[in-house]
DRENDO-1510 file (C-alpha; in Angstrom, 1 decimal, always signed):
<recs>
REC; n; res; u; v; w
REC; 1; MET; -60.3; -12.7; +30.1 .
REC; 2; LEU; -56.6; -13.3; +29.3 .
REC; 3; GLU; -54.4; -10.9; +27.3 .
REC; 4; LYS; -57.2; -8.5; +26.2 .
REC; 5; LYS; -56.9; -6.6; +23.0 .
REC; 6; THR; -59.3; -4.0; +21.5 .
REC; 7; ILE; -60.1; -4.3; +17.8 .
REC; 8; GLU; -62.6; -2.6; +15.5 .
REC; 9; ILE; -64.7; -4.6; +13.0 .
REC; 10; ASP; -67.3; -2.9; +10.8 .
REC; 11; GLY; -67.1; +0.3; +12.9 .
REC; 12; LYS; -67.7; -1.4; +16.2 .
REC; 13; HIS; -65.2; -1.9; +19.0 .
REC; 14; PHE; -64.7; -5.3; +20.5 .
REC; 15; ILE; -62.4; -6.7; +23.2 .
REC; 16; ILE; -60.9; -10.0; +22.3 .
REC; 17; SER; -58.9; -12.2; +24.5 .
REC; 18; LYS; -56.8; -15.4; +24.6 .
REC; 19; PHE; -58.5; -18.7; +25.3 .
REC; 20; PRO; -57.7; -20.5; +28.5 .
REC; 21; ALA; -55.8; -23.8; +27.8 .
REC; 22; VAL; -58.5; -26.4; +28.1 .
REC; 23; ALA; -61.2; -24.2; +26.4 .
REC; 24; GLY; -58.7; -23.3; +23.7 .
REC; 25; ARG; -57.9; -26.9; +23.0 .
REC; 26; GLU; -61.6; -27.7; +22.6 .
REC; 27; ILE; -62.2; -24.7; +20.3 .
REC; 28; ILE; -59.2; -25.1; +18.1 .
REC; 29; THR; -59.7; -28.9; +17.6 .
REC; 30; GLN; -63.4; -28.6; +16.8 .
REC; 31; TYR; -64.1; -25.2; +15.2 .
REC; 32; PRO; -62.3; -25.5; +11.8 .
REC; 33; LEU; -63.5; -29.0; +10.9 .
REC; 34; SER; -67.1; -28.6; +12.1 .
REC; 35; GLY; -67.5; -25.6; +9.8 .
REC; 36; ILE; -66.4; -27.3; +6.5 .
REC; 37; PRO; -69.5; -27.4; +4.2 .
REC; 38; LYS; -71.0; -30.8; +3.7 .
REC; 39; LEU; -68.5; -32.4; +6.1 .
REC; 40; GLY; -68.9; -30.5; +9.3 .
REC; 41; ASP; -71.8; -30.4; +11.7 .
REC; 42; TYR; -73.5; -27.0; +12.0 .
REC; 43; LYS; -74.8; -27.5; +15.5 .
REC; 44; THR; -71.3; -28.4; +16.8 .
REC; 45; ASN; -69.9; -25.4; +14.9 .
REC; 46; GLU; -72.6; -23.1; +16.4 .
REC; 47; ALA; -71.9; -24.4; +19.9 .
REC; 48; ILE; -68.2; -23.8; +19.5 .
REC; 49; MET; -68.9; -20.3; +18.1 .
REC; 50; LEU; -70.9; -19.5; +21.3 .
REC; 51; LYS; -67.8; -20.7; +23.3 .
REC; 52; ILE; -65.5; -18.5; +21.3 .
REC; 53; MET; -67.8; -15.5; +21.9 .
REC; 54; PHE; -67.6; -16.0; +25.6 .
REC; 55; TYR; -64.0; -14.6; +25.3 .
REC; 56; VAL; -65.2; -11.5; +23.5 .
REC; 57; ALA; -66.5; -8.4; +25.2 .
REC; 58; VAL; -67.8; -5.0; +24.2 .
REC; 59; PRO; -66.6; -1.9; +26.0 .
REC; 60; MET; -69.2; -0.2; +28.2 .
REC; 61; PRO; -68.9; +3.0; +30.2 .
REC; 62; ASP; -68.5; +1.2; +33.6 .
REC; 63; THR; -67.2; -2.3; +32.6 .
REC; 64; ASP; -66.6; -4.6; +29.7 .
REC; 65; LEU; -69.7; -6.7; +28.8 .
REC; 66; GLN; -68.8; -10.3; +27.9 .
REC; 67; LEU; -70.9; -11.8; +25.1 .
REC; 68; THR; -71.9; -14.9; +27.0 .
REC; 69; THR; -75.3; -15.5; +25.5 .
REC; 70; GLN; -76.9; -15.6; +22.0 .
REC; 71; ALA; -79.0; -12.6; +23.0 .
REC; 72; LEU; -76.0; -10.5; +23.9 .
REC; 73; ILE; -74.2; -11.6; +20.7 .
REC; 74; ASP; -77.2; -10.7; +18.6 .
REC; 75; ASN; -77.7; -7.3; +20.3 .
REC; 76; HIS; -74.0; -6.2; +20.3 .
REC; 77; VAL; -72.5; -7.8; +17.2 .
REC; 78; GLY; -75.3; -6.9; +14.7 .
REC; 79; SER; -74.9; -8.8; +11.4 .
REC; 80; TRP; -73.8; -12.4; +10.7 .
REC; 81; GLU; -71.0; -10.9; +8.6 .
REC; 82; THR; -69.6; -9.0; +11.5 .
REC; 83; LEU; -69.9; -12.2; +13.6 .
REC; 84; MET; -67.9; -14.2; +11.1 .
REC; 85; LYS; -65.2; -11.5; +11.0 .
REC; 86; LEU; -65.1; -11.5; +14.8 .
REC; 87; GLU; -64.8; -15.3; +14.9 .
REC; 88; MET; -61.9; -15.1; +12.5 .
REC; 89; ALA; -60.2; -12.4; +14.5 .
REC; 90; MET; -60.5; -14.6; +17.6 .
REC; 91; MET; -59.0; -17.6; +15.8 .
REC; 92; GLU; -56.2; -15.5; +14.4 .
REC; 93; TYR; -55.4; -14.0; +17.8 .
REC; 94; ASN; -55.5; -17.3; +19.6 .
REC; 95; CYS; -53.8; -19.6; +17.1 .
REC; 96; SER; -50.6; -18.9; +15.3 .
REC; 97; PHE; -51.3; -21.1; +12.3 .
REC; 98; PHE; -54.4; -19.0; +11.5 .
REC; 99; ARG; -52.3; -15.8; +11.1 .
REC; 100; ASN; -51.1; -14.3; +7.9 .
REC; 101; GLY; -53.3; -16.4; +5.6 .
REC; 102; GLY; -52.5; -19.6; +7.5 .
REC; 103; ILE; -56.2; -20.5; +7.6 .
REC; 104; SER; -56.2; -20.7; +3.8 .
REC; 105; HIS; -53.1; -22.9; +3.8 .
REC; 106; LEU; -54.7; -25.1; +6.5 .
REC; 107; LEU; -57.9; -25.5; +4.5 .
REC; 108; GLU; -55.9; -26.3; +1.3 .
REC; 109; THR; -54.0; -29.0; +3.2 .
REC; 110; PHE; -57.3; -30.5; +4.4 .
REC; 111; ALA; -58.7; -30.4; +0.9 .
REC; 112; GLU; -55.6; -32.2; -0.4 .
REC; 113; MET; -55.8; -34.8; +2.3 .
REC; 114; LEU; -59.5; -35.3; +2.0 .
REC; 115; PRO; -59.5; -37.7; -1.0 .
REC; 116; VAL; -56.9; -39.9; +0.8 .
REC; 117; TRP; -59.1; -40.0; +3.9 .
REC; 118; ILE; -62.2; -40.8; +1.9 .
REC; 119; THR; -60.5; -43.5; +0.0 .
REC; 120; LYS; -59.2; -45.2; +3.2 .
REC; 121; MET; -62.6; -44.9; +4.7 .
REC; 122; LEU; -64.4; -46.3; +1.7 .
REC; 123; THR; -61.9; -49.1; +1.3 .
REC; 124; ALA; -62.4; -50.1; +5.0 .
REC; 125; LEU; -66.2; -50.0; +4.7 .
REC; 126; SER; -66.2; -52.0; +1.4 .
REC; 127; GLU; -64.0; -54.6; +3.0 .
REC; 128; GLN; -66.4; -54.9; +5.9 .
REC; 129; SER; -69.4; -55.3; +3.6 .
REC; 130; LEU; -67.9; -58.0; +1.5 .
REC; 131; PRO; -69.0; -61.5; +2.5 .
REC; 132; THR; -66.3; -63.5; +4.2 .
REC; 133; GLU; -67.2; -66.8; +2.5 .
REC; 134; LYS; -68.9; -67.6; -0.8 .
REC; 135; PRO; -72.6; -68.2; -0.6 .
REC; 136; ARG; -73.8; -71.6; -1.5 .
REC; 137; SER; -75.1; -71.9; -5.0 .
REC; 138; LYS; -78.7; -72.7; -5.4 .
REC; 139; SER; -78.1; -74.6; -8.6 .
REC; 140; LEU; -76.3; -77.5; -6.8 .
REC; 141; LYS; -77.8; -80.8; -8.0 .
REC; 142; THR; -78.1; -83.6; -5.6 .
REC; 143; THR; -77.6; -87.1; -7.1 .
REC; 144; THR; -79.2; -90.2; -5.7 .
REC; 145; ARG; -78.2; -93.7; -6.5 .
</recs>
């Protein structure tokens, strides 16, 4: 664990740490967007949460116990609310643009950009679904002489 720091959430002590470079890139690029309601993917978000928690530990008398499995997380974190607070603490500690309310600004920016992205996507999809040539009319009359 890199640059460990002890924090308290809901009366419990946790040791949080910095993400290594490659794991950090994966977490930071996937976690925020996968958690957006109706746009994200819960299973992806859950998998990333488990990766985040790998860099969290609880202090024990002889050693720090890393939360590397769902069972360890459930046993040592307690509630889903504490888990969410712990996830946010990890994101704030590991990413400067999540600090000091930056997450709110980031989500506001996504919300502002979303209509533009949706419009571009729908425009591209509608262009693909339009026929490239006019269909032949069934009302063509053939003349014979």
